[in-house]
C-alpha positions as MATLAB code, in Angstrom:
seq = 'XXXXXXXXXXXXXXXXXXXXXXXXXXXXXXXXXXXXXXXXXXXXXXXXXXXXXXXXXXXXXXXXXXXXXXXXXXXXXXXXXXXXXXXXXXXXXXXXXXXXXXXXXXXXXXXXXXXXXXXXXXXXXXXXXXXXXXXXXXXXXXXXXXXXXXXXXXXXXXXXXXXXXXXXXXXXXXXXXXXXXXXXXXXXXXXXXXXXXXXXXXXXXXXXXXXXXXXXXXXXXXXXXXXXXXXXXXXXXXXXXXXXXXXXXXXXXXXXXXXXXXXXXXXXXXXXXXXXXXXXXXXXXXXXXXXXXXXXXXXXXXXXXXXXXXXXXXXXXXXXXXXXXXXXXXXXXXXXXXXXXXXXXXXXXXXXXXXXXXXXXXXXXXXXXXXXXXXXXXXXXXXXXXXXXXXXXXXXXXXXXXXXXXXXXXXXXXXXXXXXXXXXXXXXXXXXXXXXXXXXXXXXXXXXXXXXXXXXXX';
ca = [
     -17.231  -56.884   -7.334;
     -13.825  -56.493   -8.904;
     -15.394  -54.518  -11.748;
     -17.274  -52.264   -9.342;
     -14.118  -51.554   -7.326;
     -12.190  -50.732  -10.518;
     -14.970  -48.388  -11.609;
     -14.913  -46.627   -8.242;
     -11.134  -46.206   -8.438;
     -11.429  -44.791  -11.950;
     -14.200  -42.436  -10.831;
     -12.033  -41.126   -7.968;
      -9.123  -40.600  -10.328;
     -11.331  -38.823  -12.881;
     -12.756  -36.585  -10.160;
      -9.237  -35.495   -9.251;
      -8.335  -34.920  -12.914;
     -11.460  -32.762  -13.351;
     -10.917  -30.814  -10.116;
     -10.066  -27.144  -10.703;
      -8.747  -25.443   -7.619;
     -10.052  -22.005   -6.727;
      -7.407  -19.520   -5.697;
      -7.310  -15.719   -5.323;
      -5.681  -14.937   -8.681;
      -8.210  -17.090  -10.534;
     -11.147  -15.637   -8.619;
     -10.052  -12.059   -9.335;
      -9.802  -12.706  -13.082;
     -13.098  -14.620  -12.988;
     -14.865  -11.694  -11.292;
     -13.380   -9.188  -13.752;
     -14.486  -11.190  -16.787;
     -18.005  -11.663  -15.425;
     -18.285   -7.945  -14.723;
     -17.084   -7.146  -18.243;
     -19.743   -9.421  -19.748;
     -22.619   -8.362  -17.487;
     -21.904   -4.668  -16.963;
     -21.931   -1.563  -19.100;
     -18.649   -0.974  -20.931;
     -17.335    1.137  -23.763;
     -14.589   -1.280  -24.847;
     -15.073   -4.400  -26.971;
     -11.613   -6.017  -26.805;
     -10.202   -7.491  -23.603;
      -6.734   -9.036  -24.010;
      -5.879  -11.465  -21.184;
      -2.114  -11.941  -20.820;
      -0.141  -14.304  -18.651;
       2.619  -16.877  -18.469;
       2.059  -20.369  -19.841;
       0.244  -22.522  -17.287;
      -1.019  -19.663  -15.150;
      -4.685  -20.624  -15.697;
      -5.946  -18.561  -18.649;
      -7.730  -21.467  -20.357;
      -9.192  -22.603  -17.050;
     -10.729  -19.241  -16.263;
     -12.163  -18.919  -19.781;
     -13.827  -22.317  -19.425;
     -15.186  -21.452  -15.981;
     -16.679  -18.149  -17.070;
     -18.164  -19.651  -20.237;
     -19.795  -22.455  -18.237;
     -21.220  -19.991  -15.715;
     -22.631  -17.727  -18.437;
     -24.385  -20.689  -20.039;
     -25.701  -21.939  -16.703;
     -27.125  -18.533  -15.806;
     -28.836  -18.083  -19.187;
     -32.510  -19.034  -18.867;
     -33.455  -18.472  -22.528;
     -32.591  -21.572  -24.561;
     -32.609  -19.548  -27.788;
     -29.754  -17.377  -26.510;
     -26.075  -18.355  -26.816;
     -24.259  -16.052  -24.387;
     -20.688  -17.155  -25.123;
     -18.750  -18.626  -28.037;
     -15.363  -20.298  -27.510;
     -12.712  -20.216  -30.234;
      -9.309  -21.898  -30.337;
      -6.737  -20.141  -32.518;
      -4.213  -22.312  -34.332;
      -0.522  -21.582  -35.043;
      -0.933  -22.997  -38.562;
      -3.452  -20.308  -39.512;
      -2.317  -16.702  -39.777;
      -3.718  -13.556  -41.339;
      -6.731  -14.118  -43.574;
      -6.684  -17.856  -42.823;
      -6.993  -17.134  -39.110;
     -10.024  -14.926  -39.757;
     -11.652  -17.709  -41.763;
     -11.011  -20.259  -38.993;
     -12.450  -17.805  -36.479;
     -15.639  -17.339  -38.558;
     -15.996  -21.096  -39.087;
     -15.693  -21.967  -35.406;
     -18.210  -19.287  -34.448;
     -20.782  -20.350  -37.026;
     -20.301  -24.076  -36.322;
     -21.214  -23.456  -32.678;
     -24.117  -21.093  -33.320;
     -25.871  -22.866  -36.186;
     -27.243  -25.536  -33.825;
     -28.871  -22.937  -31.551;
     -31.396  -21.581  -34.028;
     -32.881  -22.867  -37.269;
     -32.632  -19.410  -38.817;
     -28.859  -19.360  -38.358;
     -28.541  -22.837  -39.833;
     -30.628  -21.810  -42.848;
     -28.437  -18.739  -43.294;
     -25.133  -20.643  -43.301;
     -25.828  -24.063  -44.801;
     -25.118  -22.851  -48.326;
     -21.963  -20.876  -47.501;
     -19.160  -22.414  -49.522;
     -16.400  -21.402  -47.108;
     -18.255  -23.002  -44.191;
     -19.440  -26.237  -45.777;
     -15.997  -26.949  -47.306;
     -13.530  -26.599  -44.394;
     -10.460  -27.086  -46.570;
     -11.442  -24.367  -49.024;
      -9.665  -21.030  -49.033;
     -10.959  -18.212  -51.163;
      -9.916  -14.751  -52.251;
     -13.394  -13.932  -53.555;
     -14.571  -10.835  -51.614;
     -18.202  -11.894  -51.948;
     -17.595  -15.189  -50.166;
     -15.767  -13.434  -47.345;
     -18.554  -10.878  -47.067;
     -21.145  -13.665  -46.788;
     -19.218  -15.266  -43.911;
     -18.816  -11.987  -42.042;
     -22.473  -11.025  -42.480;
     -23.550  -14.462  -41.275;
     -21.477  -13.996  -38.100;
     -22.980  -10.542  -37.504;
     -26.483  -11.954  -38.076;
     -25.911  -14.876  -35.670;
     -24.500  -12.593  -32.976;
     -27.575  -10.381  -33.098;
     -30.172  -13.175  -33.322;
     -28.690  -15.262  -30.490;
     -27.744  -12.224  -28.378;
     -24.130  -13.311  -28.008;
     -22.365  -11.398  -25.240;
     -18.817  -12.638  -25.582;
     -16.364  -14.495  -27.797;
     -13.491  -16.182  -25.941;
     -10.413  -16.718  -28.116;
      -7.803  -18.983  -26.533;
      -4.185  -18.919  -27.795;
      -5.070  -15.563  -29.325;
      -1.457  -14.687  -30.105;
      -1.877  -16.972  -33.158;
      -5.009  -15.135  -34.278;
      -3.066  -11.878  -34.294;
      -0.273  -13.121  -36.579;
      -0.276  -11.813  -40.146;
       0.864  -13.118  -43.492;
       2.750  -11.137  -46.110;
       2.286   -8.542  -47.507;
      -0.102   -7.366  -44.758;
       0.965   -5.126  -41.897;
       0.820   -6.325  -38.268;
      -2.044   -3.928  -37.617;
      -4.337   -5.573  -40.171;
      -5.604   -8.274  -37.788;
      -6.146   -5.732  -35.039;
      -8.063   -3.466  -37.406;
     -10.176   -6.410  -38.570;
     -11.125   -7.314  -34.994;
     -11.741   -3.676  -34.118;
     -14.122   -3.253  -37.058;
     -16.005   -6.473  -36.244;
     -16.419   -5.697  -32.549;
     -17.354   -2.069  -33.178;
     -20.200   -3.201  -35.367;
     -21.506   -6.069  -33.229;
     -20.645   -4.696  -29.742;
     -19.773   -8.272  -28.753;
     -16.920   -8.454  -26.260;
     -13.920  -10.421  -27.554;
     -11.679  -11.796  -24.809;
      -8.272  -12.586  -26.292;
      -6.292  -14.939  -24.043;
      -2.650  -15.524  -24.863;
       0.968  -15.267  -23.811;
       3.028  -12.099  -23.670;
       3.420  -12.004  -27.469;
      -0.217  -10.894  -27.557;
       0.731   -7.801  -25.545;
       2.836   -6.467  -28.427;
       0.047   -6.923  -30.980;
      -2.546   -5.198  -28.836;
      -0.453   -2.051  -28.358;
       0.342   -1.252  -31.968;
      -1.678    1.954  -32.124;
      -3.843    4.082  -29.877;
      -7.046    3.904  -31.924;
      -7.447    0.192  -31.227;
      -6.130    0.669  -27.700;
      -8.979    3.035  -26.893;
     -11.410    0.196  -27.542;
      -9.687   -2.328  -25.280;
      -8.679   -2.851  -21.678;
      -5.717   -4.940  -20.617;
      -6.213   -7.777  -18.132;
      -3.028   -9.259  -16.704;
      -3.144  -12.723  -15.074;
      -0.004  -12.826  -12.900;
       1.608  -15.909  -11.454;
       2.518  -16.156   -7.766;
       5.827  -14.675   -6.612;
       7.490  -15.877   -3.450;
       9.016  -12.618   -2.271;
       5.514  -11.518   -1.213;
       3.916  -12.953    1.945;
       0.319  -12.623    0.733;
       1.117  -14.423   -2.521;
       2.933  -17.163   -0.602;
      -0.182  -17.695    1.516;
      -2.416  -17.861   -1.537;
      -0.159  -20.430   -3.216;
      -0.039  -22.552   -0.056;
      -3.841  -22.498    0.048;
      -4.059  -23.689   -3.563;
      -1.484  -26.423   -2.900;
      -3.408  -27.607    0.159;
      -6.667  -27.776   -1.804;
      -5.065  -29.906   -4.503;
      -3.347  -32.270   -2.062;
      -6.598  -32.804   -0.165;
      -8.249  -34.027   -3.380;
      -5.582  -36.609   -4.256;
      -7.155  -40.136   -4.236;
      -4.075  -41.618   -2.538;
      -2.605  -41.602    0.955;
      -1.159  -38.101    1.357;
       0.638  -36.609    4.349;
      -0.679  -33.118    3.672;
       1.011  -31.298    6.602;
       4.373  -32.817    5.736;
       4.126  -31.947    2.045;
       3.007  -28.413    2.880;
       6.324  -27.809    4.641;
       7.883  -28.086    1.169;
       5.549  -25.473   -0.333;
       8.409  -23.376   -1.672;
       9.791  -26.371   -3.574;
       6.361  -26.913   -5.126;
       6.174  -23.210   -5.948;
       9.550  -22.951   -7.627;
       9.158  -26.167   -9.620;
       5.736  -25.050  -10.872;
       7.045  -21.504  -11.603;
       4.338  -20.039   -9.363;
       1.647  -21.150  -11.846;
      -1.252  -23.102  -10.344;
      -2.024  -24.594  -13.761;
       1.478  -26.080  -13.967;
       1.155  -27.310  -10.373;
      -2.189  -28.957  -11.107;
      -0.916  -30.679  -14.273;
       2.148  -31.899  -12.374;
       0.084  -33.452   -9.576;
      -2.448  -34.964  -11.986;
       0.264  -36.642  -14.084;
       2.004  -38.017  -10.982;
      -1.197  -39.323   -9.395;
      -2.397  -40.853  -12.670;
       0.808  -42.894  -13.034;
       0.860  -43.966   -9.378;
      -2.816  -44.890   -9.443;
      -2.491  -47.086  -12.519;
       0.604  -48.758  -11.083;
      -1.352  -49.717   -7.978;
       0.630  -47.456   -5.662;
      -1.164  -46.141   -2.592;
       0.938  -43.181   -1.400;
       1.956  -39.876   -2.956;
       5.677  -39.349   -2.339;
       8.279  -36.666   -3.007;
      10.268  -39.137   -5.122;
       7.273  -39.720   -7.412;
       6.607  -35.991   -7.664;
      10.231  -35.288   -8.552;
      10.167  -37.981  -11.242;
       7.150  -36.471  -13.003;
       8.020  -32.781  -12.676;
       8.839  -30.649  -15.714;
      12.471  -31.172  -16.771;
      14.951  -28.455  -15.737;
      15.609  -27.202  -19.280;
      11.871  -26.676  -19.895;
      11.392  -24.956  -16.544;
      14.335  -22.693  -17.329;
      12.852  -21.715  -20.697;
       9.428  -21.064  -19.188;
      10.947  -19.027  -16.349;
      12.940  -16.906  -18.812;
       9.880  -16.289  -20.970;
       7.734  -15.382  -17.963;
      10.331  -12.985  -16.574;
      10.886  -11.397  -19.981;
       7.147  -10.846  -20.400;
       6.742   -9.418  -16.903;
       9.727   -7.120  -17.418;
       8.352   -5.980  -20.773;
       5.008   -5.040  -19.242;
       6.617   -3.263  -16.278;
       8.914   -1.309  -18.593;
       6.072   -0.375  -20.919;
       4.042    0.940  -17.992;
       6.956    2.943  -16.597;
       7.817    4.379  -20.024;
       4.186    5.358  -20.597;
       4.076    7.212  -17.295;
       7.324    9.026  -18.087;
       6.078    9.891  -21.563;
       2.873   11.351  -20.123;
       4.876   13.476  -17.707;
       7.013   14.717  -20.576;
       4.007   15.533  -22.748;
       1.916   17.145  -20.011;
       4.754   18.933  -18.278;
       3.493   18.565  -14.724;
       0.346   16.390  -14.699;
      -2.190   16.798  -11.910;
      -1.775   14.238   -9.109;
      -4.367   11.632   -8.258;
      -6.879   13.237   -5.852;
      -5.966   12.405   -2.275;
      -2.279   11.811   -2.970;
       0.608   14.137   -2.151;
       0.663   16.767   -4.915;
       3.831   17.668   -6.740;
       4.858   21.291   -6.993;
       2.175   22.999   -9.038;
       3.287   25.058  -12.017;
       2.690   28.787  -11.907;
      -0.691   29.598  -13.419;
      -1.138   33.199  -14.572;
      -4.088   35.002  -12.969;
      -6.613   35.935  -15.653;
      -7.201   39.646  -16.104;
     -10.779   40.749  -15.393;
     -12.196   43.644  -17.326;
     -13.917   46.522  -15.469;
     -17.319   45.511  -16.836;
     -16.830   41.904  -15.666;
     -15.593   43.078  -12.245;
     -18.654   45.252  -11.810;
     -20.923   42.370  -12.790;
     -19.253   40.038  -10.301;
     -19.387   42.560   -7.485;
     -23.143   42.950   -7.884;
     -23.597   39.249   -7.021;
     -20.813   38.743   -4.451;
     -21.342   40.758   -1.283;
     -18.705   38.992    0.860;
     -15.050   38.784   -0.079;
     -12.168   37.001    1.634;
      -8.505   36.498    1.043;
      -7.571   33.727   -1.354;
      -6.718   30.619    0.695;
      -6.637   26.874    0.017;
      -9.615   25.098    1.612;
      -9.102   21.759    3.322;
     -11.195   18.944    1.905;
     -12.910   16.666    4.411;
     -12.146   16.163    8.093;
      -8.383   16.524    8.034;
      -7.824   15.961   11.760;
      -9.844   12.775   11.800;
      -8.037   11.343    8.770;
      -4.638   12.163   10.244;
      -5.483   10.344   13.471;
      -6.992    7.266   11.797;
      -4.544    4.358   11.654;
      -5.464    1.818    9.016;
      -4.159   -1.720    9.170;
      -2.033   -2.757    6.211;
      -3.841   -6.106    5.750;
      -6.940   -6.351    3.555;
      -8.195   -8.195    0.496;
      -8.656  -11.867   -0.398;
      -8.123  -14.424    2.377;
      -6.763  -17.616    0.706;
      -9.067  -20.149    2.365;
     -11.177  -22.393    0.137;
     -14.888  -21.678    0.734;
     -15.823  -25.290    1.437;
     -12.983  -25.692    3.938;
     -13.935  -22.405    5.588;
     -17.572  -23.418    6.028;
     -16.512  -26.797    7.459;
     -14.225  -25.087    9.997;
     -16.980  -24.418   12.540;
     -16.401  -20.660   12.835;
     -16.778  -17.621   10.614;
     -14.403  -15.445   12.644;
     -11.164  -14.504   10.892;
      -8.218  -12.868   12.649;
      -6.182  -10.222   10.858;
      -2.581  -11.532   10.704;
      -1.176   -8.020   11.159;
      -3.164   -6.438   14.014;
      -5.254   -9.395   15.343;
      -8.568   -7.613   14.689;
     -11.361  -10.151   14.190;
     -14.147  -10.038   11.636;
     -16.988  -12.410   10.808;
     -16.718  -13.257    7.100;
     -18.981  -14.971    4.578;
     -17.771  -16.379    1.226;
     -19.075  -14.431   -1.743;
     -18.721  -16.106   -5.138;
     -16.462  -18.613   -3.382;
     -14.071  -15.925   -2.103;
     -13.379  -14.541    1.366;
     -12.466  -10.867    1.558;
     -11.150   -9.098    4.656;
     -12.190   -5.463    4.330;
      -9.959   -2.498    5.039;
     -10.147   -1.733    8.765;
      -8.754    0.407   11.549;
      -5.753   -1.020   13.301;
      -6.639   -2.847   16.540;
      -5.579   -0.753   19.520;
      -5.721   -3.359   22.305;
      -3.130   -6.085   22.875;
      -5.367   -8.569   24.700;
      -4.914  -11.986   23.051;
      -7.911  -13.455   21.245;
      -9.231  -16.642   22.832;
     -12.273  -17.460   20.688;
     -12.178  -20.120   18.014;
     -11.139  -18.379   14.803;
      -9.274  -18.695   11.535;
      -5.717  -17.416   11.922;
      -2.537  -17.518    9.869;
       0.130  -19.719   11.443;
       3.436  -20.174    9.589;
       1.846  -18.923    6.341;
      -0.984  -21.472    6.618;
      -4.572  -20.546    7.586;
      -6.089  -22.863   10.217;
      -8.728  -22.816   12.962;
      -7.076  -22.014   16.290;
      -8.305  -21.557   19.848;
      -6.679  -19.735   22.731;
];
């Protein structure tokens, strides 16, 4: 009996360790990656940037697992996962990349195994070679395996290491190598890394044309919607803890949790897991603030991580602003986005029409009118339509939402109610007209109260 009880306790602890909370940021990146793999695209490189602990590795693992689960053909390997190493740079990094790919794919098909089992650089992991023929054999084996097993994506975690170069090569050499490989195979390479990866992936426009940036932001607490999303993630984690937890009380300290985890759900999850693991093995029964404080990241490490995150965010914001200014300088007065307020249009000279051309035009155009600017669409209707400012992801976990007993959700801004259904585990409140009446809602519904979503009545 004692053994059975110990096994049950260990199973509950392991279930909490394995639990990966769903939250809006993660779901958005997940959806984008799945669309990139499934849909038609012209790019083959997708750098995924973000602060340490924001959840990049988690989302790669989730998407890879889903791709494999959805694949019905056992002879197909939809995704390959690669882990770059800081010890390997330049040509060594390429060799490690090839080895990891072929090691995973050789077990999927006998033809791939037959192709690679005599490759010296694969069968001798410690061997490094400058022989071009050996390198060519490795590259051709990768290309062959990609085509035979219909690989759709290669996920490279810690990709900032893969992009490092050794002397005397230029920083662009790794980028050019990846560009050439992906151009030939058409296999999407998702490069997940910290903000150092951003610099490598913007070295020149030719490679940039073949990639799309994907930024995985952390949560910031000067934004109400992001605060709500973080509180939802915190609640989901606390509800899974296999100890006695006063969830409402701990949720009142959500900002403390947010600041000490730097707004990164991955850091928050690791923090809770480490604390619970220690308490569980010590025989403790309650999760307390004192225990959480004891096992939090030390202040000096949090300060370094906060500085690095802010520096990376600032770098990306500055790069975007500078690019926009540079485009304005190069184009003079670029055309505005359709539907936005146009800037003053530059004077465009009226082309001179020759007599012969004028005569030809007049033979086809019987009605003439003065030159005027036509309105596009129903201008009066658009001017009178008041849209509510709230829309997008509602940070309620799908399982909790379905257990709530109602599918009605109240807009926190105008109190309009909509019946929602989770799609891919996410609730989305569509853009809507602002509610005109002020009659209070009395039906049972999900509503935001003090930044927390709960079922309310009356």
